[in-house]
N, C-alpha and C positions, 0 to 999 in steps of 0.2 A: 212688245216693241223692243228694238235693239237697246234703247236707253235703259230699260229695266230688266232685260232678259236674265242677266247673270245674278242680279239681286234676287229675282223671283226664283231662279233655280236654287240658290242657296237657302232661301227661306222655306220654300215649299218642299224641297227634298228633306230638310230637317223636320218639318211638320209631319211628313209622311213617315219618316223613321221613328219619331217619338210615338205617333199614333199606332203604328204597326207593333212597336215594342209593348205598348200598353195593353193591347188586346190579344196578341198572338201567344204570349207566354202562358196565359191561362190554358190554352188548348194543349200545351205541351206538358202540363204538370203531371199527368199520369205516367207518361214515359220517363219524365225526369225523375219522378219518385222511384220508379222501378230500377233506375241506374244508380241513384245516389242514396236511396233509403231514407229513413227517418221521416215517415209520413206525418208525425206529430209536428215537425218543424216546417212542413210544406207551405202553410200560409205566409210565412215570413219571406218567402221568395218574392212575393208580390208586396206584402206589407212594408218590408224594409225599403223597397224601391219607392213606393208612394209616399211614405213618411219623409224620407230624405228629400224627395223632389219638392214636397210642400214647404219644408223649412228653407231649403236653399233658394227657392223662388223669391221669397221676401228678402233674404240676405243679398241676393244678386241684384235686386232692383237698384239700390244706391250705387253699387259697384258698376253697373252698366252706365249710369250717368257719369260717374267719376272717371272711369277708365275708357269708356267708349264701347259701342256695340261691337265693333270689329274685333277688338282684343278679347272681350269676354266670349264672343261667339267662337273664335278660333280655338281658344283654350278649352272651352267646354265641349266643342265638337270632337277634339282630339281625345279627351278623356272618355267621353261617351262611347265613341267608336271602339277604342281600345278595350275598355271594360266590357262592352258588349261582346266583343270577340273573345275576351278572356273567359266570360261566363260559359261560352261554348266548350271551353277546355276544362271546366271544373270537374273534379272527380270526388268531391266531398260536399255534403249539404252545407256545412259551415262555410266552406270556401265560396260556394254559390251565394249564400246570404251576404257575406262580406262584400263580394264583388257587386251584387245588386244594390247594396247600400251606397257604394261609391258611384255606381252608374246612375242611381236615382238622384244623387246630389248633382251630378253633371247634367242630368235631364232638367232639373229645376233652373239651373243657370242658362242652359240652352234655350229653354222655353221663354224665360224672361228676356233674353237677348233677341229672339225672333219677334216677340210682341213689340219691343222697342224699335226693332228694325222696320216693321211695317209702318209704325207711326212716323219714322224719320226718313225712310228711303223713298216714299211715294208722296206726291203732292196731295193736298186735301181733296182734290177732285177724284182721286183714285183710292182714297183710304177705305171707303165703304166697300168697294169692289175687292180690295186686297183682303179685308177681313172676311168677306163672303167666300173668297177662294179658300181661305184658311178653314172655314166651317165646312166647305164642300169636301175638302181633302179628309178632314176628320170623319165626315159622314161616310165617304166611300171606303176608307180604311176600316171604319167600324163594321161595315158590312162584309168587306172582302178579306180582312185579316184572318178570321178563323178559317176560311176556306184555303187561303194561301198557306196558313200554318199546317192544315191537314195535308195539303199537297207535299210540303216539305217533310212531314212526318212519314208520308207514304213512300216517297222516293229516296229519302236520306235518313235523318234522325232529328231529334229535338235540338241537337247542337247547332244545326244549320239555321235555326230561327235566330240564334245569337250571332252566328258568323256573318249574316247579311249586313250587320251593323258596319263592318269595315268598308266595303265598297260604297255603300250609300253615304256613309259619313265622309269618305274621301271626295265624292262628287260635291257634296255641300261645302266642304272645306275649300276645295279648289275654286268654286264659284264665288264664295263669299270673302275670301281672305284679302282681296284688294278692292272689293266693291261696296261692302257694307259701310254704314256711316261710322265715322270716328267720333272722338270725344267732342261734345258740343261746347262752344265758347261760353264761358261763365259757369261751367259745371263745378260742383263742390269737390273738395279733396277726398281721396279714398279713405273710407273708414268702415269698420264692421261693428255693429252693435250686438255683441254676443249675448248680453243679458236680455235685451229685448227679444232677440230671436228665441232664446230659451223659454221666455214667458209665453211667447206665441205658440211654441211647440207644446208646452204644458196645457195651454187652453185647448188646443186642437185635440190632443190625446184624451183629456178629461171629458170633453163634450162628447166625443165619439163613444167613449166607454160608458158614459152616462145613459145614452140612448140605445146602445147596442143590445142590452138585455135589461128591460124594465124590471126594477126590483128595489129592495131596500138600499142597495149601494148607489142607486142612481142619484139620490138626494145628496149624498156625500160627495160624489164626483161632480155634480152640478155646483156645489159649494166651492170645490177646488177651481172650477172654471171661472166662477165669479171672482174669486180671490186673485186668479191670474190676470183677469181683466183689470181689476183695481190696481194691482201691483204694476201692470204695464202702463196704465194711465199716469200714475205717479212717476214712474221711471221716464216716460216720454216727455213729461213736463220739465224734468230736471236736465236732461241731456240735450246737447245742441243738435245732434243728428241721429234720432232714433231710427231703428230699422223700418218701422212703419210710422210715418208722420200722422199725428192725430187728425189733422185736417184732411188727409187723404182717406181716412176711415170714417170719421164722425162729422166732418164739416161738409157743408154744401158747396158745390153740387156733387162732390165725390161720394157722399154718403148714399144718395139715391142712385147714382150711376152704378154703384156696387150692389146695393140692397135689392133693387128691382130684379136684375138678372139672378142674383143669389136665391131669392125666394121662389122665383119661377122655376129655376133649375131644381131646387130642393123639392118643390111640390111634384114636379114631373118624375124625378128619379125615385121618389118614395114609392111610386106605383110601377114605373117602367122596369125597375130592376127585378121585380117579382112577377111580372106579367106572364113569364113562361110557366111559373109554378101554378098560377091561377088558371091558365089555359089548359095545362096538362092535368093537374090534379083536380081542379075544380070543374072543368068543362069536358074532360075526357079525351082531349087530343093526345096524340103520341108526342113524346118529348122531342123527337126530331122535327115534327111539323111545328110544334109550339115554339121552337127556337127562332122561327122567323117572325114571331110577334114583336120582338124587340125593335124591328126595323121601322115601325110606323112613326115612332118619336123621331128617329134619325132622319127619315124622309121629310117630315114636317120641318125639322130644324134646318136642314140644308135648303129647302125651298124658301123658308122664311128669311134666311140670311141673304140669299141672292135677291129676293124680292125687296128686302130692306135696302140693299145697295142701290137699287134703281129708284125707289121712293125718295131716297135722300137727295136725289138730283133736284127735286122740286118741293120737298117738305123738310121741316126742321127735325132734328133728332128726337126732340121731346114728343112731337106729333107722331112719329113712327113708333116710339116706345109706347105711347098711349094706345095706338092701334094694336100693337103686339100684346100688351097686357090684356086688352079686351078680348082678343082672340084666344089667349091662353086661359083666361077665366072661363070663357065659353066652352073650350075644350074640356076643362076640368069638371064643369057642371055636367056635360054629356057623359064623361067617364063615370063620375060618381052616380049619376042617375041610372045609367045602364047597369052598373055593378049592383046597386041596391035592389033593383027590381029583377035582376038576372035576365036582362034583355039580350038581344042578339049580340054576338061577339063583334059584329061590324060596328056597333055603337061604341064598344070599348076601344077598338082600334081607331075609330074616327076621333074619339076624345083624345087619345094619345097623340095622334097626328096634329090635332088642333093645338094641343099644348106645345108640341115641338115647333109648329109654325109660329106661335106667339113668342117662344124663346128666341128663335132665329131672328125675327123682326126686332125684338127688344135688345138682345145682346149686341147685335151688329150696330144698331144705332147708339147704344151706350158706349161702345168702344170708339166710335167716331166722335161722339161728344167729348169723351175723355181726352182725345187728342186735341180737340179744338180749344179746351179750357186750360190746357197744361202747357207750361213753358217747355221748349225742347230739352233744356238741360235738366228737367225734372221728370221726363217721361218714363224713365226706368223705374223710379220710386213709385210714381202714380200707377203705372201699369202693374207693378208687383202687388201693390195694395189692392188693386181691383181684382187681380187673380186670386189673392188670398180670400177675399170675401166670396167670390164665385166658388172657390174650392170648398169653403165651409158649407155652401148650399148643397153641393154635390155629396160630400161625405156625410153631413148630418141628415140630409134628406134620405139617402140610401140606408143609413143605419136606423133611422127612426121608422122607415117603412118596414124593414125587416123585424124590428122589435115589436111593432104593433101587430104584424101578421102572426108572429110566433106567440105573442101574448094571447090573442084571441083563440088561436088553435089550441094552445095549452089549456085555456079555461074550458073549452068545449070537449076536448078529448082526454085531458089529464096528462098528455104527453105531446112533445113536439118532434118526436123522433121521425115520423114519416116525412115531415116537411124538411127537416135537417138533412135527411138522406136525399131528398129531391134536390136541395140546394147543392149537395155534393156531387150531383150528376148521376146518381143511381136510379135505376128503374124501380119504381114502387107501384104496386097494385093498389090504387086508391079506392077504398070502399066508399059506400054512400056517406058514412059518417065523416070520413076524412074529406071527401069532396065538399060536403056542406060546410065543414069548419073552414076550409080554405076559401070558399066563396064568401062566407061571412067575414073572415079576416081581411080579404082583399077589399070588400065593400067598405070596411072601416078605414083601411089605408087610403082608398080613393077619396073619402071624405076629408082625411088629413091632407091629401094632395090639393083638394079644392080650397080648403081653408088657408093653406100655406100660400098658394098662388094668389088668392084674393087679398092676403095681407100686404101684397106689394102695392095695392092701391094707395095706402097712406103715404109711403115715401114718394110715390110719383106725384101725388097732389101737392105734397110739400115742395117738390122740385119745381113744379109749375108756378107756384106762388113765389118761390125764391127767384126764379129766372125773370119773372115779370118785374119784380121790384129791383133786382140787381141790374137788369138791362136799362131800366129807366134811370138808374143812378150811375150808368156807364161803368159798372163793375164787371160786365161780361162782354165778350165780343158781340157786335151788332148782329152777326150771323146766327147767334143763338136765340135772339129775340123772336117771339112768336107774333 
């Protein structure tokens, strides 16, 4: 509608840009390496971007509240677009990594701004649909970005994957610079908790490293992660405005609003990230055909998000989250059962689609509930904390799935080289022993996915008890009451 058209163009053009950037760069890595060299540093082109984005998302949350969505959006959109364009001009791998580090930082701020914008720019009756549109765009770009990147590589070069940042960023900037929400009345003064952000970064890096390759060092790294959590809790209790407020992480209802989606996402991505390896090496499909198997989770997620936005018209957020979790658990059971008995691949794909459907239902409802229970002047902080928890689910689930798969393959074959080469995109002739090891490894990963998804039951039941007691004591809006 005319009332929301420019705001929607600003928000969803930005979402499209960030989604395309996140998936298309991987397709350009071989050509990028051929031009810039130093294949040993290649992972940092993506790692630097993701790490910076994760840290700046939580730093940006309080600043979005303090300075306003519009100001943070405009500044980060300019930096993101210019650094993206600059990456296309890079002639050295170190220059590329440095630019990607800055661009990732801008991406985190931009993402925090757009999430807050959805919460503030639309009325409550449209919030669910707005978040569903967000999920739909991510789903579409997740499927289309590799193909679009391949087209750009065919008709131009890898540099054009970065050059498109400038025109798309300009469209978002022009649409949002006068229409996005400004600073909310009663918002806190600007501040940056650098020490808290540093401890959050240490926790993230140490946990990822601990599960990346299971071994003797995992216990030491897990200890570092626990120490970082303890240090952060002590720090957050001392300072007036920590980067992540403890009640937005550990207090109800925020704890469950974050934990349920995080556990479901972690469980799903533990399996989905390696489904192509399972289908290709374990079931004998070609790598080209196997690449399509990642879409079932995306299709389910997009469908679930849009279904959730409609169900929220007549059901409470917690009721929809409950349906979503039940659907996700059912999908994980189908996935694990099929993988264990080596049943038809249709069962594996149905399981992933069911898990995606559950995630879409639950995450969309969780974001809507987050908006309902949060004051407008704190939505940036609360949204950033929520994204931090969801991000932990994605990164830890993905890392744990890969670690378990490689651990099982290594135990059975004495080497993980065939799977590592498959992960790198190489064609590998998988013999019967490799195929069996991959099937067994994926079966264990699917059980991990099922257990992780089922673990979300405990926080959801806790939230149901909390909302019933809190509503009766008038501590929650009446609309949250079941």
